[in-house]
N, C-alpha and C positions, 0 to 999 in steps of 0.2 A: 750562711745561702749558697744555693749553689750558682752556676754562671748563668744556666737557663733562667731561674729563677729571678737573677737582676735583672736579667734582658727582659723579662716577660712583665716585670713590673714595670720596667720603662714603657713597655708597649700600653699597658695600661695606663700610667700618668700621661703620655701622649694622648690617648682617647680618648682620657676627661678631658683634657685643655689643662692639664696641672702641670705647667712648666717649671715651677718650683720644686715639684718630686721628681720631675725628670732630670732635672739638673743635679741632681745627688747622687745619679746612678754614673754619672762621666768623672772621671780623674781629670785636673784642672788642665795636663797636658794632652788630652786626648785628641789623638786625631781621627779628623773625620773625611773621608773621599768618597764626594757622589762621584761615580764614575760615568760621566754622561756629558755629550755635547750640545748644551744648552744654558741658557741665562744662570741657573741653579747650578750646573757643574762646578767641579773642582774641589778644592784642599779645604777645610775648615778645622782650625785648632781650639780645640776647648768647648765647652757648652755655650758661651755667649758668642762666640763667635757664628756657631751654627744655629742658635735660635735668632740671633739679629740679622745675620745674613743669607739664611736658607728657610727657616723653619716660620718665621714670619710672612716669606713671601709666599709659601704655598697656595693660598686660597687665591692671590691673586694671578699667580701661573695657572693655575688650574682649578678655575671657580669648583667648590662642593669636591676636591679633592679630599679621598678617603683612603686608608687602606685594612686589608683582612689580613688575618695571619692564617696560611694552609697547612704549613708544618713547621717543625721544628726539630733539628738537628744538633744535638750538643756532646760536647765533653767536657772535661774538668774546667779549658778556659776559652775553649771556642763555642761559640752558638751559632747557627747558618739558621737563618728564617725564610720561609719562602713566602712567599707575598702576593696579594690580587692588588693592584691599583685601581681606582676608579675616578672620574670625575664626571662635572656635567657634560652633556651632548654626546654622551655614549662611551666616552674616552675609558679606557680599559686594558690593562696590560699586568702580566707578570714580571716579578722581579724578586732578587734577593737580596740580603742582609747580611753579613758576616761581623761578627761581634768578637773581641778579643778582652777577657775579663782576666784581672789581675788582681789581689789583694781586695775581693769586693767593688772594683770600679771597671767601666769601660774604657779599656785604654787605646783602644781602635774600633772603628766603625767603618765599614765598607760597604758602598750602595751601590747595586746593579741592577739596569732595566734596560730597555731596547731605547736610549736615547734618542736615535732617528725619530721615532714616533711619538713620543712626549716632546720632543725638540719642537716639532711640526705642531704642534697642538698647544705650545705653552704663549699665553699671552702678554708675558714681560718681555 
């Protein structure tokens, strides 16, 4: 599988709510950095940390949270995903996810968006 196929498989698993399938695309030591100045911003290490301390809290922070993929740019190891994020109450914005894939697993994942805007609307 290509790096892009691995990453997009992760988005499909996330969209389906299949956290077990999503966990399988992450290297055990994957470094995830949410570049944001709000309650969920920071650094996570491995999928379980990401799941328990960020993903499990998304709907509490932004009820009705959803993302859609707008465009994908990739090479053999790097995948950049341009996204639109929405939540209840008309909250909407753009962001970028950058993944590095090695040996069939995501080894790093950086999330970028307008943290000030989303921080103002964060409910946790």
